[in-house]
C-alpha positions as CSV (number, residue, x, y, z in Angstrom):
1,X,34.2,-96.0,-76.8
2,X,30.9,-97.6,-75.8
3,X,29.7,-96.9,-72.3
4,X,26.7,-97.8,-70.2
5,X,25.4,-96.1,-67.1
6,X,23.7,-98.1,-64.2
7,X,21.4,-96.2,-61.8
8,X,20.3,-97.9,-58.5
9,X,16.9,-96.7,-57.2
10,X,16.2,-98.4,-53.8
11,X,12.7,-97.0,-53.2
12,X,11.4,-98.6,-56.4
13,X,13.9,-101.5,-56.1
14,X,15.2,-101.0,-59.7
15,X,18.4,-100.7,-61.7
16,X,18.1,-98.6,-64.9
17,X,20.6,-99.4,-67.6
18,X,21.4,-96.6,-70.1
19,X,23.5,-96.4,-73.2
20,X,25.7,-93.3,-73.2
21,X,26.4,-91.7,-76.6
22,X,29.5,-89.7,-77.6
23,X,27.4,-86.6,-77.3
24,X,26.2,-87.4,-73.8
25,X,22.7,-88.5,-74.7
26,X,21.2,-91.4,-72.8
27,X,19.1,-94.2,-74.3
28,X,17.2,-96.5,-71.9
29,X,18.3,-100.1,-72.6
30,X,16.8,-102.0,-69.7
31,X,15.1,-101.8,-66.3
32,X,15.9,-104.5,-63.8
33,X,13.5,-105.2,-60.9
34,X,15.5,-106.3,-57.8
35,X,14.0,-108.1,-54.8
36,X,15.2,-105.6,-52.3
37,X,16.5,-102.0,-51.9
38,X,19.5,-101.9,-54.2
39,X,22.1,-99.4,-53.2
40,X,25.9,-99.5,-53.8
41,X,27.2,-100.9,-57.0
42,X,30.6,-101.6,-58.6
43,X,31.9,-103.4,-61.7
44,X,34.6,-106.1,-61.6
45,X,37.8,-104.6,-63.2
46,X,38.5,-107.7,-65.2
47,X,35.3,-109.6,-65.7
48,X,31.9,-108.4,-67.1
49,X,30.1,-108.6,-63.7
50,X,28.2,-105.8,-61.8
51,X,27.8,-106.2,-58.0
52,X,24.9,-104.6,-56.2
53,X,24.4,-104.4,-52.4
54,X,20.8,-105.0,-51.2
55,X,18.8,-104.6,-48.0
56,X,16.9,-105.5,-45.9
57,X,17.7,-109.1,-46.8
58,X,21.4,-108.2,-46.6
59,X,23.4,-109.6,-49.6
60,X,25.4,-108.8,-52.7
61,X,23.9,-109.7,-56.0
62,X,26.0,-110.3,-59.1
63,X,24.8,-109.5,-62.6
64,X,26.6,-110.7,-65.7
65,X,27.1,-107.8,-68.2
66,X,26.2,-108.6,-71.9
67,X,28.1,-107.1,-74.8
68,X,25.5,-104.3,-75.0
69,X,25.6,-103.6,-71.3
70,X,22.4,-105.3,-70.4
71,X,22.3,-107.3,-67.1
72,X,21.4,-110.9,-66.2
73,X,21.3,-112.1,-62.6
74,X,24.1,-114.5,-62.1
75,X,24.5,-115.2,-58.3
76,X,24.5,-113.8,-54.8
77,X,26.0,-114.1,-51.4
78,X,24.9,-113.1,-47.9
79,X,26.4,-110.1,-46.1
80,X,26.4,-109.6,-42.3
81,X,24.7,-106.1,-42.5
82,X,23.4,-103.4,-44.7
83,X,26.1,-102.5,-47.2
84,X,26.9,-98.8,-47.7
85,X,29.7,-99.1,-50.2
86,X,31.3,-101.8,-52.5
87,X,34.7,-101.9,-54.1
88,X,37.0,-104.6,-55.5
89,X,40.7,-105.4,-55.4
90,X,42.8,-104.6,-58.5
91,X,42.7,-108.2,-59.8
92,X,38.9,-108.6,-59.4
93,X,39.3,-111.6,-57.0
94,X,37.7,-110.0,-53.9
95,X,34.9,-107.6,-53.0
96,X,35.2,-105.2,-50.1
97,X,32.0,-104.0,-48.4
98,X,31.6,-101.1,-45.9
99,X,28.7,-101.1,-43.4
100,X,27.8,-97.7,-41.9
101,X,25.2,-98.9,-39.3
102,X,27.2,-102.0,-38.3
103,X,30.7,-100.5,-38.2
104,X,32.2,-103.3,-40.3
105,X,34.4,-104.0,-43.3
106,X,34.1,-107.4,-45.0
107,X,36.0,-109.4,-47.6
108,X,33.9,-111.5,-50.1
109,X,36.0,-113.8,-52.3
110,X,35.1,-113.9,-56.0
111,X,35.4,-117.1,-58.0
112,X,36.9,-117.6,-61.5
113,X,33.6,-116.3,-63.0
114,X,33.6,-113.3,-60.7
115,X,30.7,-114.6,-58.6
116,X,30.6,-113.9,-54.9
117,X,31.3,-116.5,-52.3
118,X,30.7,-116.5,-48.5
119,X,32.3,-113.7,-46.6
120,X,35.9,-114.7,-45.6
121,X,36.8,-111.9,-43.2
122,X,35.0,-109.4,-41.0
123,X,36.7,-106.3,-39.4
124,X,34.8,-104.6,-36.6
125,X,35.2,-101.3,-34.7
126,X,34.8,-98.9,-37.6
127,X,31.8,-96.9,-36.3
128,X,30.1,-95.3,-39.3
129,X,32.2,-97.0,-41.9
130,X,31.1,-95.3,-45.1
131,X,33.4,-96.6,-47.9
132,X,36.2,-98.9,-48.8
133,X,38.9,-97.4,-51.1
134,X,41.9,-99.4,-52.3
135,X,45.0,-97.4,-53.3
136,X,47.4,-98.4,-56.1
137,X,49.8,-99.9,-53.6
138,X,47.1,-102.0,-51.9
139,X,46.2,-100.0,-48.8
140,X,42.4,-100.2,-48.1
141,X,41.3,-96.8,-46.7
142,X,38.1,-97.0,-44.7
143,X,36.5,-93.7,-43.5
144,X,34.8,-94.2,-40.1
145,X,32.4,-91.2,-40.1
146,X,31.3,-91.4,-36.5
147,X,34.9,-91.7,-35.3
148,X,36.3,-88.8,-37.4
149,X,39.1,-91.0,-38.7
150,X,40.2,-92.9,-41.8
151,X,41.8,-96.3,-41.1
152,X,44.2,-98.0,-43.5
153,X,44.5,-101.8,-43.9
154,X,47.0,-103.7,-45.9
155,X,45.5,-106.0,-48.6
156,X,47.7,-109.1,-48.7
157,X,48.4,-111.6,-51.5
158,X,46.7,-114.3,-49.4
159,X,43.4,-112.6,-49.7
160,X,43.2,-111.0,-46.3
161,X,43.3,-107.6,-44.7
162,X,46.0,-107.0,-42.1
163,X,44.9,-106.3,-38.6
164,X,45.5,-104.0,-36.8
165,X,45.4,-101.1,-39.2
166,X,48.8,-100.0,-40.4
167,X,47.9,-96.3,-40.1
168,X,45.1,-93.8,-39.8
169,X,44.2,-90.2,-40.5
170,X,42.3,-88.2,-37.9
171,X,40.0,-85.6,-39.4
172,X,38.7,-82.5,-37.7
173,X,36.2,-83.2,-34.9
174,X,32.7,-83.4,-36.4
175,X,34.0,-83.5,-40.0
176,X,32.5,-87.0,-40.7
177,X,34.8,-88.5,-43.4
178,X,32.7,-90.3,-46.0
179,X,34.0,-91.1,-49.5
180,X,37.4,-91.0,-51.2
181,X,39.0,-90.9,-54.6
182,X,42.7,-91.3,-55.7
183,X,44.8,-89.1,-58.0
184,X,46.0,-91.2,-61.0
185,X,49.7,-90.6,-60.1
186,X,49.1,-92.5,-56.8
187,X,50.6,-90.0,-54.3
188,X,47.4,-88.2,-53.2
189,X,43.8,-88.9,-52.4
190,X,40.8,-86.7,-51.9
191,X,38.3,-87.1,-49.0
192,X,34.8,-85.6,-48.8
193,X,33.6,-85.0,-45.2
194,X,29.8,-85.3,-44.8
195,X,29.1,-83.3,-41.7
196,X,31.0,-80.1,-42.4
197,X,30.9,-80.3,-46.2
198,X,34.7,-80.0,-46.7
199,X,37.1,-81.8,-49.0
200,X,40.6,-82.8,-47.7
201,X,43.7,-83.6,-49.7
202,X,45.6,-86.6,-48.3
203,X,49.2,-87.3,-49.0
204,X,49.7,-91.1,-49.1
205,X,52.7,-93.0,-47.6
206,X,53.6,-96.5,-46.8
207,X,51.9,-96.2,-43.4
208,X,48.7,-94.6,-44.4
209,X,48.2,-90.9,-45.1
210,X,48.3,-87.4,-43.7
211,X,46.1,-84.3,-44.4
212,X,47.8,-81.5,-46.2
213,X,44.8,-79.3,-47.2
214,X,41.1,-78.9,-46.4
215,X,38.7,-76.7,-48.3
216,X,35.1,-75.6,-47.7
217,X,32.9,-76.8,-50.6
218,X,30.0,-74.5,-49.7
219,X,29.0,-71.0,-50.8
220,X,30.0,-68.3,-48.4
221,X,26.4,-67.4,-47.7
222,X,25.2,-71.0,-47.0
223,X,23.6,-71.3,-43.6
224,X,21.8,-74.6,-43.8
225,X,22.8,-78.1,-42.5
226,X,25.9,-79.3,-44.2
227,X,25.4,-82.8,-45.8
228,X,28.0,-83.7,-48.3
229,X,27.8,-87.1,-50.0
230,X,29.9,-88.1,-53.0
231,X,33.2,-87.3,-54.7
232,X,34.8,-88.1,-58.1
233,X,37.8,-87.1,-60.2
234,X,38.2,-86.9,-63.9
235,X,40.4,-89.8,-65.3
236,X,43.4,-87.6,-66.0
237,X,43.2,-86.0,-62.5
238,X,42.6,-82.3,-63.6
239,X,39.2,-81.7,-62.1
240,X,37.5,-82.9,-58.9
241,X,33.8,-82.8,-58.0
242,X,31.9,-83.2,-54.7
243,X,28.2,-82.9,-54.0
244,X,26.1,-81.6,-51.1
245,X,22.5,-82.8,-50.5
246,X,21.0,-80.0,-48.6
247,X,22.0,-77.3,-51.1
248,X,21.6,-79.7,-54.1
249,X,24.9,-78.5,-55.5
250,X,28.1,-79.9,-57.0
251,X,31.3,-78.1,-56.3
252,X,34.0,-78.0,-59.0
253,X,37.7,-78.0,-58.0
254,X,40.7,-77.7,-60.2
255,X,43.6,-79.9,-59.2
256,X,47.3,-78.9,-59.4
257,X,49.6,-80.7,-61.8
258,X,51.1,-82.7,-59.0
259,X,47.8,-83.4,-57.3
260,X,48.7,-81.9,-54.0
261,X,46.5,-78.8,-54.1
262,X,42.8,-78.0,-54.9
263,X,41.2,-74.7,-55.9
264,X,37.4,-74.1,-55.9
265,X,36.2,-73.1,-59.3
266,X,32.4,-73.2,-59.2
267,X,29.4,-74.4,-57.3
268,X,26.8,-75.8,-59.7
269,X,23.1,-76.4,-58.9
270,X,22.0,-79.9,-59.7
271,X,19.2,-82.4,-59.1
272,X,17.4,-82.3,-55.7
273,X,19.4,-84.0,-53.0
274,X,22.2,-85.5,-55.1
275,X,23.1,-88.6,-53.1
276,X,25.4,-90.0,-55.8
277,X,27.0,-89.1,-59.1
278,X,29.8,-90.3,-61.4
279,X,32.0,-89.4,-64.4
280,X,32.3,-91.2,-67.6
281,X,35.6,-93.0,-68.6
282,X,36.7,-90.2,-71.0
283,X,36.1,-87.4,-68.5
284,X,33.6,-85.7,-70.8
285,X,30.3,-86.1,-68.8
286,X,29.1,-86.1,-65.2
287,X,25.9,-87.9,-64.4
288,X,24.2,-86.9,-61.1
289,X,21.2,-88.6,-59.4
290,X,18.6,-86.7,-57.5
291,X,17.4,-88.8,-54.6
292,X,14.4,-86.5,-54.2
293,X,13.8,-85.5,-57.8
294,X,13.8,-89.1,-59.1
295,X,15.7,-87.9,-62.1
296,X,19.3,-87.9,-63.3
297,X,21.1,-85.0,-64.9
298,X,23.8,-85.2,-67.5
299,X,26.4,-82.5,-67.7
300,X,29.3,-81.8,-70.1
301,X,32.6,-81.2,-68.4
302,X,34.5,-78.2,-69.8
303,X,37.7,-79.4,-71.3
304,X,39.7,-76.3,-70.2
305,X,38.0,-75.3,-67.0
306,X,36.1,-78.3,-65.8
307,X,32.8,-76.3,-65.4
308,X,29.5,-78.2,-65.8
309,X,26.8,-77.5,-68.4
310,X,23.6,-79.5,-68.3
311,X,22.8,-81.3,-71.5
312,X,20.1,-83.7,-70.6
313,X,17.7,-84.8,-67.8
314,X,16.0,-88.3,-67.5
315,X,13.4,-89.9,-65.2
316,X,14.6,-93.0,-63.4
317,X,13.3,-95.0,-60.5
318,X,12.3,-93.7,-57.1
319,X,15.0,-92.4,-54.8
320,X,18.0,-92.9,-57.1
321,X,21.2,-92.9,-55.1
322,X,24.0,-94.7,-57.0
323,X,25.6,-94.1,-60.4
324,X,28.1,-96.5,-62.0
325,X,29.6,-96.0,-65.4
326,X,31.1,-99.0,-67.3
327,X,33.1,-99.1,-70.5
328,X,32.1,-102.0,-72.7
329,X,34.7,-104.2,-74.4
330,X,35.1,-103.6,-78.1
331,X,32.9,-105.9,-80.3
332,X,34.9,-108.6,-82.2
């Protein structure tokens, strides 16, 4: 399996492209200079296209992905604000954008080549919207950090989100819901809360979701400001990870067989102020970006216990904050 790792560094306005070996070693393939502060990224699930959100000239830029993972700029489309998160529908026909400062979610249609078109829908009133997360049954969950709620919208076959929301989850006051990830079985999701550095287990239903467990992800003796950021799950759903920027740590959780229960296994030190991280498609490696260290760290994931062991460290651009891993198509 050939994989590449894309790192977005907004302070130096760059995307670094790395080849990921079977042993977890990274080899620099390309550095792309972007005319703006590049932040969230996502790859189209069916086409070799990488999307990157940019500010202060708000837009999404599409890059075509070559057979070796290198990037070529292919198109762009304007956005109505500063994008905080990007995701796509399951068919790769639309791009969802969340806007923290503007309290918005937008739909950007994608053409037959996967290139972005003008925004077709704007949903307002989501104060502090930090991410857009589509479930296996086409509910788009949108955490509104400043409102301590997660709203759910139905993604319809006509390319629109249903309004009003078909359901919502209210978090604890002051929790600050931020990012989400779904269990592969489809019945549960995991939510990291930025302001109290907790992780919640959500049980999904046809109307939205309900919280069934919330765990503290910080050490018992931690007394600083809580500032959680990102959350990711191994592909088979056995281990979950969440990071906190103040403590510069990644918390390791084991996941029950059904996906309904988490247990804290370890708290691992990592790069300074880890704003973003990700896991490779085989669930063997975790790559964490230090927004203040200007490096990324690569960690092996213990096959039996999920614990992290650092195996490499690499300099990237300034202020790295987003990590995207892409599996390349087999060479013919």
